[in-house]
C-alpha positions as CSV (number, residue, x, y, z in Angstrom):
1,M,93.8,118.4,89.2
2,N,90.6,117.5,91.0
3,E,90.1,115.1,94.0
4,A,89.3,112.1,91.8
5,D,92.5,112.6,89.7
6,I,94.6,112.9,92.8
7,F,93.1,109.7,94.3
8,E,93.6,107.8,91.0
9,N,97.2,109.0,90.8
10,A,97.8,107.8,94.4
11,V,96.3,104.4,93.5
12,F,98.5,104.1,90.4
13,N,101.6,104.9,92.5
14,Q,100.8,102.1,94.9
15,L,99.8,99.5,92.3
16,S,102.9,100.2,90.2
17,Q,105.1,98.7,92.9
18,Y,103.5,95.3,92.2
19,G,104.2,95.0,88.4
20,D,103.2,96.4,85.1
21,I,100.2,98.6,84.9
22,T,98.1,99.1,81.7
23,F,94.6,100.4,81.2
24,Y,91.6,99.7,78.9
25,N,89.4,102.2,77.2
26,K,86.9,101.3,74.5
27,R,85.9,104.5,72.7
28,N,85.1,106.2,76.0
29,T,82.2,103.7,76.6
30,K,84.0,101.1,78.7
31,E,87.1,101.7,80.8
32,I,89.3,100.0,83.3
33,D,91.7,102.4,85.2
34,F,94.4,99.8,86.0
35,I,95.2,96.3,84.8
36,L,98.0,94.8,86.9
37,N,100.2,92.3,85.0
38,Q,97.5,91.7,82.5
39,K,95.6,89.7,85.1
40,I,93.8,91.8,87.7
41,A,91.5,94.8,86.9
42,F,91.1,97.8,89.2
43,D,88.9,100.9,89.0
44,A,89.6,103.8,91.4
45,K,86.4,105.6,92.7
46,L,86.0,108.1,95.4
47,T,82.9,106.1,96.5
48,G,82.6,102.5,95.3
49,S,79.3,100.8,94.7
50,W,77.9,97.5,93.6
51,Q,77.0,99.1,90.3
52,Y,80.6,99.9,89.6
53,V,81.6,96.3,90.6
54,R,79.0,94.9,88.2
55,N,80.1,97.0,85.3
56,L,83.8,96.2,86.0
57,M,83.1,92.5,86.1
58,K,81.2,92.5,82.8
59,T,84.2,94.2,81.1
60,T,86.8,92.0,82.8
61,K,85.0,88.9,81.7
62,K,84.8,90.0,78.1
63,L,88.6,90.6,78.3
64,G,89.3,87.2,79.7
65,M,90.2,88.3,83.2
66,E,88.5,86.7,86.2
67,R,89.5,89.2,88.9
68,G,88.5,92.8,89.3
69,Y,88.1,95.2,92.2
70,I,86.9,98.7,92.8
71,I,89.3,100.7,95.0
72,S,87.1,103.1,96.9
73,R,88.5,106.0,98.9
74,E,85.4,105.9,101.1
75,Y,85.1,102.7,103.1
76,R,82.5,100.3,101.7
77,E,81.7,96.9,103.2
78,E,80.9,95.2,99.9
79,K,82.4,92.2,98.1
80,R,85.1,93.3,95.6
81,I,85.5,96.8,97.0
82,I,88.8,97.6,98.5
83,S,89.2,100.7,100.8
84,P,92.9,101.6,101.0
85,H,93.3,103.0,104.5
86,F,96.9,103.9,103.7
87,L,95.6,106.8,101.5
88,S,93.4,108.3,104.3
């Protein structure tokens, strides 16, 4: 398991406490790591960026979801990027 896999697993463990978790993968071209209760999309990244946010929001909009966030292990002060200090 690499660093990104470990981070993604930790995020899954935390999010799963809040409801049902699913994912989205369209033929390996578009992906959402976690969808919480079919309403909120999350992608786990070691380092979040506005490009990741933009791509996630395009996909969530196509799927009829209005909210999406990048969970970044590295702190980023950008809109829609969450940095979980509890994983540090």
